[in-house]
N, CA and C of each residue as an Amber inpcrd file, in Angstrom:
protein
   708
-110.3180000 -59.5830000 -45.0570000-110.7070000 -60.9680000 -45.2880000
-112.1370000 -61.0120000 -45.8290000-112.3700000 -61.8250000 -46.8410000
-113.7200000 -62.0130000 -47.3720000-114.4020000 -63.1210000 -46.5650000
-115.5820000 -62.7950000 -46.0270000-116.2680000 -63.6870000 -45.0840000
-117.6480000 -64.0220000 -45.6220000-117.9430000 -65.3110000 -45.7400000
-119.2320000 -65.7680000 -46.2430000-120.2270000 -65.8330000 -45.0870000
-121.3190000 -65.0740000 -45.2260000-122.3380000 -64.9850000 -44.1760000
-123.5770000 -65.7370000 -44.6390000-123.9880000 -66.7540000 -43.8870000
-125.1010000 -67.6110000 -44.3030000-126.4060000 -67.2790000 -43.5860000
-126.4480000 -66.1830000 -42.8500000-127.6380000 -65.8250000 -42.0700000
-128.7540000 -65.2840000 -42.9700000-130.0080000 -65.2990000 -42.4690000
-131.1050000 -64.6550000 -43.2090000-130.8630000 -63.1620000 -43.3780000
-131.6230000 -62.5420000 -44.2720000-131.3540000 -61.1750000 -44.7260000
-131.1720000 -60.1630000 -43.5990000-132.1520000 -60.0570000 -42.6900000
-132.1150000 -59.0010000 -41.6780000-130.9350000 -59.1990000 -40.7280000
-130.7670000 -60.4200000 -40.2310000-129.6510000 -60.6980000 -39.3260000
-128.3230000 -60.5210000 -40.0300000-128.2660000 -60.8970000 -41.3130000
-127.0220000 -60.7780000 -42.0720000-126.6070000 -59.3220000 -42.2410000
-127.5680000 -58.4200000 -42.3540000-127.2370000 -57.0030000 -42.5140000
-126.5090000 -56.4790000 -41.2820000-126.9640000 -56.9030000 -40.1050000
-126.2810000 -56.4820000 -38.8690000-124.8820000 -57.0810000 -38.7990000
-124.7620000 -58.3510000 -39.1520000-123.4570000 -58.9980000 -39.1470000
-122.5180000 -58.3360000 -40.1480000-123.0440000 -57.9790000 -41.3130000
-122.2210000 -57.3210000 -42.3320000-121.6510000 -56.0080000 -41.8110000
-122.4650000 -55.2700000 -41.0650000-121.9840000 -54.0210000 -40.4920000
-120.8440000 -54.2410000 -39.5180000-120.9610000 -55.2850000 -38.6960000
-119.8950000 -55.5860000 -37.7440000-118.6220000 -56.0160000 -38.4750000
-118.7780000 -56.8110000 -39.5160000-117.6100000 -57.2670000 -40.2740000
-116.8940000 -56.0970000 -40.9440000-117.6590000 -55.1960000 -41.5360000
-117.0500000 -54.0350000 -42.1890000-116.2970000 -53.1740000 -41.1810000
-116.8720000 -53.0240000 -39.9800000-116.2110000 -52.2360000 -38.9420000
-114.8930000 -52.8720000 -38.5060000-114.8030000 -54.1980000 -38.6660000
-113.5850000 -54.9170000 -38.3200000-112.5800000 -54.9470000 -39.4800000
-112.9650000 -54.3880000 -40.6150000-112.0740000 -54.3630000 -41.7630000
-112.2180000 -55.5460000 -42.6980000-113.2910000 -56.3190000 -42.5420000
-113.5170000 -57.4830000 -43.3950000-114.5660000 -57.1680000 -44.4620000
-114.6490000 -58.0220000 -45.4750000-115.6130000 -57.8590000 -46.5540000
-116.6490000 -58.9800000 -46.5010000-117.8960000 -58.6710000 -46.1310000
-118.9200000 -59.7180000 -46.0550000-119.4320000 -60.1150000 -47.4410000
-119.6850000 -61.4000000 -47.6170000-120.3070000 -61.9390000 -48.8230000
-121.5450000 -62.6970000 -48.3680000-122.7060000 -62.3040000 -48.8710000
-123.9600000 -62.8330000 -48.3440000-124.4530000 -64.0200000 -49.1660000
-124.7410000 -65.1240000 -48.4610000-125.3670000 -66.2960000 -49.0740000
-126.4270000 -66.8110000 -48.0950000-127.6300000 -66.2120000 -48.1080000
-128.6690000 -66.6540000 -47.1590000-129.1100000 -68.0820000 -47.4620000
-129.2180000 -68.8860000 -46.4100000-129.6350000 -70.2780000 -46.5780000
-131.0550000 -70.5230000 -46.0870000-131.6390000 -69.5350000 -45.3850000
-132.9890000 -69.6990000 -44.8770000-133.6590000 -68.3380000 -44.7680000
-134.9770000 -68.3530000 -44.7010000-135.7510000 -67.1450000 -44.4640000
-136.8630000 -67.4760000 -43.4780000-137.2870000 -66.4680000 -42.7310000
-138.2740000 -66.6850000 -41.6840000-139.6900000 -66.4790000 -42.2280000
-140.5820000 -67.3920000 -41.8660000-142.0110000 -67.2600000 -42.1610000
-142.7240000 -67.1070000 -40.8240000-143.3600000 -65.9650000 -40.6130000
-143.9810000 -65.6590000 -39.3280000-145.3950000 -66.2170000 -39.2410000
-145.7530000 -66.6990000 -38.0480000-147.0950000 -67.2270000 -37.7830000
-147.7820000 -66.2930000 -36.7870000-148.4110000 -65.2400000 -37.2850000
-149.0240000 -64.2400000 -36.4150000-150.2360000 -64.7720000 -35.6430000
-151.0940000 -65.6070000 -36.2220000-152.2210000 -66.1320000 -35.4410000
-151.7780000 -66.9440000 -34.2270000-150.7490000 -67.7790000 -34.3890000
-150.2490000 -68.5550000 -33.2530000-149.6750000 -67.6330000 -32.1870000
-148.9440000 -66.6120000 -32.6080000-148.3960000 -65.6540000 -31.6480000
-149.5030000 -64.9320000 -30.9030000-150.5410000 -64.5260000 -31.6090000
-151.6500000 -63.8150000 -30.9770000-152.3550000 -64.7030000 -29.9550000
-152.6270000 -65.9410000 -30.3130000-153.2790000 -66.8630000 -29.3830000
-152.4360000 -67.0620000 -28.1270000-151.1290000 -67.1910000 -28.3060000
-150.2360000 -67.4130000 -27.1670000-150.2100000 -66.1950000 -26.2420000
-150.1590000 -65.0080000 -26.8090000-150.0770000 -63.7930000 -26.0030000
-151.3600000 -63.5400000 -25.2210000-152.4810000 -64.0140000 -25.7210000
-153.7630000 -63.8220000 -25.0350000-153.8880000 -64.7060000 -23.7950000
-153.0970000 -65.7660000 -23.7260000-153.1770000 -66.6800000 -22.5930000
-152.2860000 -66.1930000 -21.4510000-152.6630000 -66.5830000 -20.2430000
-151.9290000 -66.1230000 -19.0610000-150.4830000 -66.6170000 -19.0990000
-149.5650000 -65.7130000 -18.7580000-148.1530000 -66.0880000 -18.6460000
-147.4550000 -65.1170000 -17.7060000-146.4420000 -65.6410000 -17.0220000
-145.7200000 -64.8330000 -16.0340000-144.6240000 -64.0000000 -16.6780000
-144.0480000 -64.5150000 -17.7570000-142.9320000 -63.8480000 -18.4240000
-142.7920000 -64.4370000 -19.8140000-141.9780000 -63.7800000 -20.6250000
-141.6780000 -64.2600000 -21.9760000-140.2440000 -64.7650000 -22.0280000
-140.0040000 -65.7420000 -22.8900000-138.6490000 -66.2300000 -23.1350000
-138.4360000 -66.3340000 -24.6350000-137.2930000 -65.8270000 -25.1110000
-136.9580000 -65.9080000 -26.5320000-135.4900000 -66.3160000 -26.6550000
-135.2010000 -67.1310000 -27.6370000-133.8230000 -67.5520000 -27.8770000
-133.2790000 -66.9920000 -29.1790000-134.0770000 -66.1630000 -29.8470000
-133.6440000 -65.5570000 -31.1100000-134.3370000 -64.2170000 -31.2860000
-133.6370000 -63.2860000 -31.9170000-134.2370000 -61.9900000 -32.2210000
-135.3680000 -62.1110000 -33.2310000-135.4220000 -63.2160000 -33.9580000
-136.5070000 -63.3940000 -34.9260000-137.8620000 -63.4140000 -34.2280000
-137.9250000 -63.9660000 -33.0270000-139.1880000 -63.9670000 -32.2800000
-139.6580000 -62.5470000 -32.0050000-138.7230000 -61.6440000 -31.7410000
-139.0760000 -60.2460000 -31.4910000-139.5250000 -59.5590000 -32.7800000
-139.0000000 -59.9880000 -33.9090000-139.4580000 -59.4280000 -35.1840000
-140.9190000 -59.8280000 -35.4320000-141.2950000 -61.0200000 -34.9850000
-142.6930000 -61.4210000 -35.0730000-143.5450000 -60.4960000 -34.2030000
-143.1000000 -60.2580000 -32.9650000-143.8620000 -59.4250000 -32.0350000
-143.9860000 -57.9840000 -32.5100000-143.1170000 -57.5610000 -33.4050000
-143.1560000 -56.1840000 -33.8970000-144.3280000 -55.9280000 -34.8340000
-145.0410000 -56.9790000 -35.2300000-146.1890000 -56.8080000 -36.1270000
-147.2440000 -55.9240000 -35.4590000-147.8460000 -55.0250000 -36.2310000
-148.8190000 -54.0770000 -35.6960000-149.9870000 -54.7760000 -35.0140000
-150.4240000 -55.9060000 -35.5590000-151.5810000 -56.5980000 -34.9950000
-151.2890000 -57.2240000 -33.6340000-150.0050000 -57.4270000 -33.3310000
-149.6500000 -58.0800000 -32.0690000-149.3300000 -57.0880000 -30.9610000
-148.9110000 -55.8910000 -31.3090000-148.4640000 -54.9530000 -30.2900000
-149.4880000 -54.7140000 -29.1860000-150.8130000 -54.5970000 -29.4860000
-151.7820000 -54.3840000 -28.4040000-151.8870000 -55.5610000 -27.4350000
-151.4150000 -56.7320000 -27.8400000-151.5250000 -57.9270000 -26.9950000
-150.3230000 -58.1180000 -26.0850000-149.2780000 -57.3120000 -26.2530000
-148.0300000 -57.4960000 -25.5140000-148.0270000 -56.6400000 -24.2590000
-147.7590000 -57.2590000 -23.1260000-147.5950000 -56.5330000 -21.8670000
-146.1020000 -56.2530000 -21.6890000-145.6950000 -55.0360000 -21.9970000
-144.2770000 -54.6910000 -21.9640000-143.7130000 -54.6410000 -20.5450000
-144.5820000 -54.7020000 -19.5430000-144.1140000 -54.6970000 -18.1530000
-143.7320000 -56.0910000 -17.6720000-144.1210000 -57.1210000 -18.4020000
-143.7650000 -58.4800000 -17.9950000-142.2800000 -58.7260000 -18.2450000
-141.6320000 -59.5090000 -17.3860000-140.2130000 -59.8270000 -17.6240000
-140.0310000 -60.5650000 -18.9470000-138.9240000 -60.2870000 -19.5930000
-138.5650000 -61.0060000 -20.8130000-137.1570000 -61.5600000 -20.6390000
-137.0020000 -62.8530000 -20.8790000-135.7210000 -63.5410000 -20.7690000
-135.2210000 -63.8630000 -22.1740000-133.9700000 -63.5010000 -22.4550000
-133.4320000 -63.6420000 -23.8130000-132.0540000 -64.2780000 -23.7860000
-131.7450000 -65.0260000 -24.8320000-130.3870000 -65.5310000 -25.0400000
-129.5840000 -64.4610000 -25.7670000-128.5280000 -63.9800000 -25.1190000
-127.6090000 -63.0530000 -25.7690000-127.9690000 -61.5910000 -25.5960000
-126.9330000 -60.7710000 -25.5530000-127.1210000 -59.3340000 -25.3660000
-127.7910000 -58.6840000 -26.5740000-127.5320000 -59.1840000 -27.7800000
-128.1370000 -58.5930000 -28.9690000-129.6530000 -58.7520000 -28.9480000
-130.1210000 -59.9510000 -28.6170000-131.5600000 -60.1820000 -28.5390000
-132.1730000 -59.3900000 -27.3970000-131.4700000 -59.3440000 -26.2640000
-131.9520000 -58.5510000 -25.1320000-132.0440000 -57.0760000 -25.5050000
-131.0550000 -56.5750000 -26.2450000-131.0820000 -55.1840000 -26.6820000
-132.2630000 -54.8970000 -27.5890000-132.5900000 -55.8540000 -28.4570000
-133.7430000 -55.6830000 -29.3360000-135.0290000 -55.6250000 -28.5270000
-135.1090000 -56.4150000 -27.4560000-136.2950000 -56.3950000 -26.5950000
-136.4190000 -55.0590000 -25.8780000-135.3050000 -54.5430000 -25.3990000
-135.3200000 -53.2400000 -24.7340000-135.7540000 -52.1490000 -25.7110000
-135.2760000 -52.2310000 -26.9440000-135.6530000 -51.2400000 -27.9600000
-137.1430000 -51.3000000 -28.2720000-137.7400000 -52.4720000 -28.1220000
-139.1770000 -52.5990000 -28.3540000-139.9940000 -51.9880000 -27.2350000
-139.3650000 -51.7680000 -26.0680000-140.0850000 -51.1590000 -24.9630000
-140.2680000 -52.0380000 -23.7440000-139.7420000 -53.2640000 -23.7740000
-139.8360000 -54.1110000 -22.5860000-139.0230000 -53.4690000 -21.4610000
-139.6270000 -53.3770000 -20.2850000-138.9950000 -52.6440000 -19.1900000
-138.1210000 -53.5220000 -18.3030000-138.3250000 -54.8200000 -18.3420000
-137.5280000 -55.7370000 -17.5180000-137.0000000 -56.8640000 -18.3980000
-135.7540000 -56.7290000 -18.8140000-135.1460000 -57.6940000 -19.7350000
-133.9420000 -58.3370000 -19.0700000-133.8870000 -59.6670000 -19.1080000
-132.7800000 -60.4210000 -18.5260000-132.1230000 -61.2310000 -19.6400000
-130.7950000 -61.1750000 -19.7220000-130.0710000 -61.8630000 -20.7930000
-129.1270000 -62.9040000 -20.2170000-129.0880000 -64.0660000 -20.8510000
-128.0900000 -65.0820000 -20.5110000-126.9500000 -64.9750000 -21.5070000
-125.7640000 -65.3310000 -21.0640000-124.5890000 -65.2230000 -21.9250000
-124.4100000 -66.4490000 -22.8130000-125.0880000 -67.5370000 -22.5050000
-124.8710000 -68.7810000 -23.2450000-126.0280000 -69.1690000 -24.1400000
-126.4610000 -70.4310000 -24.0170000-127.5090000 -70.9500000 -24.8830000
-128.8090000 -71.1080000 -24.1120000-129.7270000 -71.9270000 -24.6540000
-131.0130000 -72.1330000 -24.0140000-130.9100000 -72.7370000 -22.6310000
-129.9320000 -73.6130000 -22.4170000-129.7550000 -74.2090000 -21.0890000
-129.3680000 -73.1430000 -20.0750000-128.4990000 -72.2290000 -20.4730000
-128.1210000 -71.1320000 -19.5730000-129.3040000 -70.2210000 -19.2960000
-130.1310000 -70.0020000 -20.3100000-131.3110000 -69.1590000 -20.1190000
-132.2670000 -69.8060000 -19.1260000-132.4190000 -71.1230000 -19.1990000
-133.2870000 -71.8230000 -18.2450000-132.7910000 -71.6320000 -16.8190000
-131.4670000 -71.6810000 -16.6280000-130.9100000 -71.4420000 -15.2990000
-131.2020000 -70.0380000 -14.8130000-131.1170000 -69.0660000 -15.7100000
-131.4230000 -67.6830000 -15.3470000-132.8930000 -67.5380000 -14.9680000
-133.7660000 -68.1700000 -15.7330000-135.1990000 -68.1230000 -15.4270000
-135.4740000 -68.7570000 -14.0710000-134.8270000 -69.8900000 -13.8050000
-135.0170000 -70.5690000 -12.5270000-134.5930000 -69.6940000 -11.3560000
-133.5310000 -68.9160000 -11.5680000-133.0210000 -68.0620000 -10.4930000
-133.8700000 -66.8230000 -10.2660000-134.6250000 -66.3920000 -11.2860000
-135.3150000 -65.1050000 -11.2000000-136.8300000 -65.1760000 -11.3040000
-137.3860000 -66.3350000 -11.5760000-138.8270000 -66.3940000 -11.8580000
-139.6970000 -66.4280000 -10.6200000-139.1100000 -66.6430000  -9.4450000
-139.8940000 -66.6070000  -8.2140000-140.8020000 -67.8120000  -8.0650000
-141.9150000 -67.6090000  -7.4010000-142.8000000 -68.7350000  -7.0730000
-144.1120000 -68.6970000  -7.8370000-144.2160000 -67.8860000  -8.8660000
-145.4600000 -67.7960000  -9.6200000-145.8320000 -69.1360000 -10.2430000
-147.1240000 -69.3950000 -10.3130000-147.6010000 -70.6410000 -10.9280000
-147.9730000 -70.4330000 -12.3910000-148.0310000 -69.1810000 -12.8240000
-148.3110000 -68.9240000 -14.2420000-147.1050000 -69.3660000 -15.0670000
-147.3250000 -69.8810000 -16.2670000-146.2130000 -70.4120000 -17.0620000
-145.3680000 -69.3210000 -17.7160000-144.1320000 -69.6780000 -18.0250000
-143.2960000 -68.8780000 -18.9010000-143.7680000 -69.1210000 -20.3330000
-143.9390000 -68.0760000 -21.1040000-144.3140000 -68.2310000 -22.5090000
-143.0470000 -68.2030000 -23.3560000-142.7080000 -69.3470000 -23.9140000
-141.5190000 -69.4700000 -24.7630000-141.9490000 -69.2890000 -26.2070000
-141.5450000 -68.1680000 -26.7990000-141.8500000 -67.8560000 -28.1900000
-140.6910000 -68.3560000 -29.0480000-140.9300000 -69.4230000 -29.7820000
-139.8390000 -70.1680000 -30.4130000-140.0130000 -70.2660000 -31.9140000
-138.9640000 -70.7340000 -32.5490000-138.9910000 -71.0120000 -33.9770000
-138.8690000 -72.4960000 -34.2320000-139.0030000 -72.8560000 -35.4830000
-138.8440000 -74.2430000 -35.9070000-138.0470000 -74.2420000 -37.2140000
-136.9480000 -75.0260000 -37.2720000-136.3890000 -75.9230000 -36.2520000
-135.5880000 -75.1540000 -35.2120000-135.2470000 -75.8380000 -34.1240000
-134.4960000 -75.2160000 -33.0400000-133.8670000 -76.3080000 -32.1890000
-132.8560000 -75.9260000 -31.4270000-132.3750000 -76.7980000 -30.3580000
-133.3930000 -76.7390000 -29.2280000-133.6600000 -77.8430000 -28.5910000
-134.7220000 -77.8780000 -27.5740000-134.1710000 -77.8600000 -26.1590000
-133.0220000 -77.2210000 -25.9980000-132.3870000 -77.2100000 -24.6820000
-133.1550000 -76.3810000 -23.6680000-133.7730000 -75.2760000 -24.1090000
-134.4920000 -74.4420000 -23.1400000-135.6650000 -75.1920000 -22.5500000
-136.5010000 -75.7770000 -23.3800000-137.6720000 -76.4600000 -22.8350000
-137.3020000 -77.6840000 -22.0040000-136.2510000 -78.4130000 -22.4060000
-135.8660000 -79.5890000 -21.6270000-135.3240000 -79.1890000 -20.2560000
-134.5580000 -78.1040000 -20.2050000-134.0120000 -77.6530000 -18.9180000
-135.1000000 -77.0470000 -18.0360000-136.0400000 -76.3250000 -18.6220000
-137.1520000 -75.7950000 -17.8250000-137.9420000 -76.9420000 -17.1920000
-138.1380000 -78.0010000 -17.9540000-138.8450000 -79.1680000 -17.4190000
-138.0570000 -79.7960000 -16.2740000-136.7400000 -79.8630000 -16.4230000
-135.9100000 -80.4230000 -15.3500000-135.9970000 -79.5720000 -14.0810000
-136.0740000 -78.2530000 -14.2570000-136.2000000 -77.3540000 -13.1090000
-137.6080000 -77.3550000 -12.5210000-138.5470000 -77.9570000 -13.2240000
-139.9230000 -77.9590000 -12.7470000-140.6220000 -76.6290000 -12.9460000
-140.1640000 -75.8410000 -13.8910000-140.7500000 -74.5290000 -14.1620000
-141.8350000 -74.6850000 -15.2260000-143.0660000 -74.2800000 -14.9180000
-144.1220000 -74.3980000 -15.9340000-143.8740000 -73.4550000 -17.0980000
-144.1130000 -73.9370000 -18.3040000-143.9310000 -73.0940000 -19.4840000
-144.9080000 -73.5220000 -20.5660000-145.1660000 -72.5920000 -21.4720000
-145.9920000 -72.8760000 -22.6350000-145.1630000 -72.5630000 -23.8630000
-145.1210000 -73.4900000 -24.7990000-144.3410000 -73.3230000 -26.0200000
-145.2490000 -72.8580000 -27.1580000-144.8300000 -71.8040000 -27.8450000
-145.5560000 -71.3490000 -29.0280000-144.5580000 -71.1860000 -30.1700000
-144.7070000 -71.9810000 -31.2170000-143.8470000 -71.8690000 -32.3920000
-144.4280000 -70.7780000 -33.2890000-143.7850000 -69.6000000 -33.2770000
-144.3650000 -68.4410000 -33.9530000-143.6580000 -68.0870000 -35.2630000
-142.6280000 -68.8270000 -35.6040000-142.0170000 -68.6440000 -36.9190000
-141.3240000 -69.9410000 -37.3370000-141.1320000 -70.0610000 -38.6330000
-140.4340000 -71.2300000 -39.1900000-139.3390000 -70.7410000 -40.1260000
-138.1700000 -71.3480000 -40.0060000-137.0880000 -71.0460000 -40.9280000
-137.1590000 -72.0340000 -42.0890000-137.4150000 -71.5010000 -43.2720000
-137.5360000 -72.3590000 -44.4590000-136.3340000 -72.1300000 -45.3640000
-135.9600000 -73.1420000 -46.0730000-134.7430000 -73.1050000 -46.8760000
-134.8800000 -72.1780000 -48.0740000-133.8070000 -71.4480000 -48.3570000
-133.6800000 -70.7050000 -49.6170000-133.0590000 -71.6610000 -50.6320000
-133.7320000 -71.8320000 -51.7500000-133.2870000 -72.8170000 -52.7300000
-132.3420000 -72.2040000 -53.7650000-131.3140000 -72.9600000 -54.1110000
-130.3740000 -72.5650000 -55.1600000-130.2160000 -73.7240000 -56.1330000
-130.1160000 -73.3980000 -57.3990000-129.7440000 -74.4120000 -58.3750000
-128.2700000 -74.7680000 -58.1620000-127.8930000 -76.0390000 -58.3270000
-126.5040000 -76.4540000 -58.0620000-125.4630000 -75.6200000 -58.8010000
-125.7000000 -75.3360000 -60.0850000-124.7260000 -74.5580000 -60.8520000
-124.6420000 -73.1240000 -60.3350000-125.7880000 -72.5570000 -59.9490000
-125.8190000 -71.1980000 -59.4160000-125.0620000 -71.1300000 -58.0970000
-125.2880000 -72.1170000 -57.2330000-124.6160000 -72.1420000 -55.9350000
-123.1040000 -72.2730000 -56.1140000-122.6750000 -73.1910000 -56.9760000
-121.2420000 -73.3690000 -57.2090000-120.6120000 -72.0900000 -57.7410000
-121.3430000 -71.4100000 -58.6480000-120.8350000 -70.1610000 -59.2030000
-120.7090000 -69.0910000 -58.1340000-121.7240000 -68.9860000 -57.2550000
-121.6900000 -67.9950000 -56.1840000-120.4880000 -68.2290000 -55.2690000
-120.2640000 -69.4850000 -54.9080000-119.1730000 -69.7930000 -53.9880000
-117.8110000 -69.5910000 -54.6480000-117.7100000 -69.9710000 -55.8990000
-116.4320000 -69.7740000 -56.6030000-116.1090000 -68.2890000 -56.7670000
-117.1440000 -67.4900000 -57.0270000-116.9380000 -66.0570000 -57.2180000
-116.7100000 -65.3240000 -55.8890000-117.1370000 -65.9440000 -54.7810000
-117.0060000 -65.2850000 -53.4810000-115.5450000 -65.1800000 -53.0420000
-114.7520000 -66.1840000 -53.3680000-113.3440000 -66.2190000 -52.9500000
-113.2300000 -65.9660000 -51.4370000-114.1160000 -66.6020000 -50.6700000
-114.1610000 -66.3550000 -49.2190000-113.0360000 -67.0830000 -48.5020000
-112.4350000 -66.3820000 -47.5550000-111.4100000 -67.0090000 -46.7090000
-112.0020000 -67.6030000 -45.4250000-113.2450000 -67.2250000 -45.1200000
-113.8860000 -67.7400000 -43.9130000-115.3810000 -67.8900000 -44.1540000
-115.9640000 -68.8690000 -43.4930000-117.3970000 -69.1560000 -43.5610000
-117.9520000 -69.1040000 -42.1440000-119.0430000 -68.3380000 -41.9360000
-119.6690000 -68.2440000 -40.6160000-120.8920000 -69.1550000 -40.5660000
-120.9210000 -70.0460000 -39.5710000-122.0650000 -70.9310000 -39.3590000
-122.6360000 -70.6640000 -37.9690000-123.9270000 -70.3220000 -37.9350000
-124.5550000 -69.8620000 -36.6990000-125.4250000 -70.9090000 -36.0130000
-125.6620000 -72.0380000 -36.6460000-126.5200000 -73.0430000 -36.0180000
-126.2430000 -74.4200000 -36.6090000-126.6380000 -75.4290000 -35.8570000
-126.5400000 -76.8200000 -36.2980000-127.3220000 -77.0090000 -37.5960000
-128.5360000 -76.4220000 -37.6340000-129.3990000 -76.5880000 -38.7950000
-128.8070000 -75.9310000 -40.0330000-128.1920000 -74.7380000 -39.8560000
-127.5760000 -74.0610000 -40.9910000-126.3940000 -74.8630000 -41.5350000
-125.6070000 -75.4390000 -40.6310000-124.4710000 -76.2440000 -41.0680000
-124.9330000 -77.4600000 -41.8640000-125.9800000 -78.1000000 -41.3760000
-126.5260000 -79.2490000 -42.1110000-126.9720000 -78.8150000 -43.5070000
-127.6900000 -77.6980000 -43.5580000-128.2050000 -77.2000000 -44.8320000
-127.0640000 -76.8620000 -45.7910000-126.0550000 -76.1720000 -45.2910000
-124.9500000 -75.7440000 -46.1550000-124.2580000 -76.9470000 -46.7930000
-123.9050000 -77.9240000 -45.9650000-123.1450000 -79.0470000 -46.5040000
-124.0210000 -80.0590000 -47.2370000-125.3290000 -79.9220000 -47.0950000
-126.2280000 -80.7560000 -47.8790000-126.2820000 -80.2920000 -49.3240000
-126.2030000 -78.9700000 -49.5220000-126.3480000 -78.4430000 -50.8740000
-125.0210000 -78.1320000 -51.5560000-123.9350000 -78.1390000 -50.7830000
-122.6200000 -77.8430000 -51.3560000-121.9540000 -79.1340000 -51.8220000
-121.4650000 -79.1980000 -53.0370000-120.7540000 -80.3990000 -53.4930000
-119.5630000 -80.7080000 -52.5900000-119.3980000 -81.9700000 -52.2630000
-118.3580000 -82.3630000 -51.3070000-116.9530000 -82.0610000 -51.8170000
-116.8030000 -81.9710000 -53.1310000-115.4680000 -81.7340000 -53.6900000
-115.2930000 -80.3040000 -54.1920000-116.1370000 -79.3720000 -53.7150000
-116.0910000 -78.0020000 -54.2200000-114.7440000 -77.3570000 -53.9270000
-114.0450000 -76.9790000 -54.9820000-112.7080000 -76.4030000 -54.8210000
-112.7450000 -75.0610000 -54.1170000-113.8850000 -74.3580000 -54.1960000
-113.9840000 -73.0260000 -53.5950000-113.8260000 -73.0530000 -52.0800000
-114.0520000 -74.2090000 -51.4580000-113.9300000 -74.3070000 -50.0010000
-112.5340000 -74.7300000 -49.5570000-111.6840000 -75.0450000 -50.4920000
-110.3340000 -75.4850000 -50.1280000-109.6160000 -74.3710000 -49.3700000
-109.2350000 -74.6500000 -48.1580000-108.5280000 -73.6760000 -47.3450000
-109.4090000 -72.6600000 -46.6510000-110.7270000 -72.7040000 -46.8760000
-111.6370000 -71.7690000 -46.2140000-111.8120000 -72.1550000 -44.7540000
-111.6280000 -71.1910000 -43.8650000-111.8530000 -71.4430000 -42.4390000
-113.3510000 -71.5420000 -42.1810000-113.7730000 -72.5910000 -41.4920000
-115.1820000 -72.8070000 -41.1790000-115.3790000 -72.4620000 -39.7050000
-115.9930000 -71.3260000 -39.4470000-116.1210000 -70.8050000 -38.0900000
-117.5130000 -71.1170000 -37.5530000-117.5620000 -71.8720000 -36.4540000
-118.8190000 -72.3800000 -35.9020000-119.1170000 -71.7240000 -34.5520000
-120.3730000 -71.3810000 -34.3380000-120.7430000 -70.6590000 -33.1320000
-120.7780000 -71.5690000 -31.9040000-120.8460000 -72.8730000 -32.1090000
-120.9220000 -73.7990000 -30.9750000-120.4210000 -75.1720000 -31.3820000
-120.1800000 -76.0070000 -30.3860000-119.7710000 -77.3920000 -30.6640000
-120.8670000 -78.1350000 -31.4060000-122.1250000 -77.8690000 -31.0380000
-123.2400000 -78.5290000 -31.7210000-123.2510000 -78.1630000 -33.2010000
-122.9440000 -76.9220000 -33.5180000-122.8650000 -76.5140000 -34.9150000
-121.7250000 -77.2340000 -35.6180000-120.5740000 -77.3120000 -34.9680000
-119.4200000 -77.9910000 -35.5580000-119.6900000 -79.4700000 -35.7830000
-120.5310000 -80.0650000 -34.9560000-120.8560000 -81.4840000 -35.1080000
-121.5270000 -81.7740000 -36.4500000-122.1330000 -80.7460000 -37.0590000
-122.8160000 -80.9430000 -38.3350000-121.8820000 -80.7690000 -39.5300000
-120.6310000 -80.4040000 -39.2880000-119.6570000 -80.2550000 -40.3720000
-119.1580000 -81.6410000 -40.7700000-119.2500000 -82.0140000 -42.0370000
-118.8050000 -83.3500000 -42.4610000-117.3240000 -83.5850000 -42.1580000
-116.9820000 -84.8440000 -42.0100000-115.6150000 -85.2170000 -41.6350000
-114.5850000 -84.6420000 -42.6030000-114.9300000 -84.5580000 -43.8870000
-113.9760000 -84.0650000 -44.8840000-113.5860000 -82.6090000 -44.6410000
-114.4730000 -81.8490000 -43.9790000-114.2080000 -80.4310000 -43.7440000
-113.8610000 -80.1210000 -42.2900000-113.9180000 -81.1100000 -41.4020000
-113.6970000 -80.8440000 -39.9850000-112.3210000 -80.2450000 -39.6730000
-111.2480000 -80.6110000 -40.4140000-109.9540000 -79.9800000 -40.1190000
-109.9670000 -78.4630000 -40.3180000-110.9400000 -77.9630000 -41.0780000
-111.0340000 -76.5260000 -41.3330000-111.9190000 -75.8120000 -40.3150000
-112.5650000 -76.5750000 -39.4290000-113.5550000 -76.0050000 -38.5140000
-112.9150000 -75.4680000 -37.2380000-113.4080000 -74.3150000 -36.7870000
-113.0090000 -73.7120000 -35.5220000-114.2780000 -73.3650000 -34.7530000
-114.2050000 -73.4350000 -33.4220000-115.3970000 -73.2470000 -32.5870000
-115.2070000 -72.0310000 -31.6840000-116.2320000 -71.1810000 -31.6300000
-116.1790000 -69.9970000 -30.7760000-116.1100000 -70.3950000 -29.3070000
-115.4480000 -69.5670000 -28.4980000-115.3160000 -69.8630000 -27.0680000
-116.6560000 -69.8220000 -26.3590000-117.5590000 -68.9770000 -26.8200000
-118.9060000 -68.8760000 -26.2610000-119.8960000 -68.8690000 -27.4260000
-121.1230000 -69.3550000 -27.2050000-122.0900000 -69.4420000 -28.3140000
-122.7800000 -68.1110000 -28.6120000-122.0000000 -67.1150000 -29.0300000
-122.5680000 -65.8290000 -29.4070000-121.7460000 -65.2310000 -30.5440000
-122.3240000 -64.2240000 -31.2090000-121.6710000 -63.6770000 -32.3940000
-120.3500000 -62.9840000 -32.0780000-120.2700000 -62.3220000 -30.9350000
-119.0320000 -61.6440000 -30.5940000-117.8760000 -62.6320000 -30.5230000
-118.1070000 -63.7700000 -29.8830000-117.0620000 -64.7850000 -29.7840000
-116.7790000 -65.4090000 -31.1420000-117.8140000 -65.5640000 -31.9540000
-117.6290000 -66.1270000 -33.2940000-116.7620000 -65.2120000 -34.1540000
-117.0600000 -63.9270000 -34.1490000-116.2840000 -62.9880000 -34.9520000
-114.8720000 -62.8070000 -34.4090000-114.6840000 -63.0850000 -33.1280000
-113.3420000 -62.9830000 -32.5460000-112.3960000 -64.0060000 -33.1680000
-112.9280000 -65.0830000 -33.7350000-112.0860000 -66.0770000 -34.3940000
-111.4100000 -65.5120000 -35.6410000-111.9870000 -64.4510000 -36.1940000
-111.3960000 -63.8540000 -37.3930000-110.0750000 -63.1530000 -37.0880000
């Protein structure tokens, strides 16, 4: 099956490997790229914090910068959404990594269960845009936290004719959508009557992502059982 992958370059390469191992053919159409904010990350790491929280592996790619490594205390607990992000943290050298199986709300519950009674804040290293479920749930739990936006996902621009040509030539049987924001972006730039999407399965990582699929395409949308890539690819 030919599968259209809309993730940024680095994440898409990992997804492509998984798709090939499953016998599928990935077709890459990146819709965003990450712009890292190293000064903001450095300032945040210098301030007192009890643990780190990340909801995307992109935050760890920011921390991998040479200028930031001396500021990172690898002995501090790190809380991550998903096993893939947790694995990336372990590979970086963090000695105590905790992973939630769901989204930011699930991660907040995990932090609440494991953070103890420390008064130092959790440092949430986040991107923009993002779902704000982690910070809202931490506030509900009464857990102190500090938010640092250390990267921004900016749109990759395509000319309309170029985009239509790419999609027509892709002949994709399935489209992978990993976030609400990506779904909005995709259907904002794709012509509503594009014949290339006729019959294409639209696979969404979460209900929130599916909510961004326009009504005309909703009959083609399917939602993963859990908000992670393994469950998303299981739809194939």
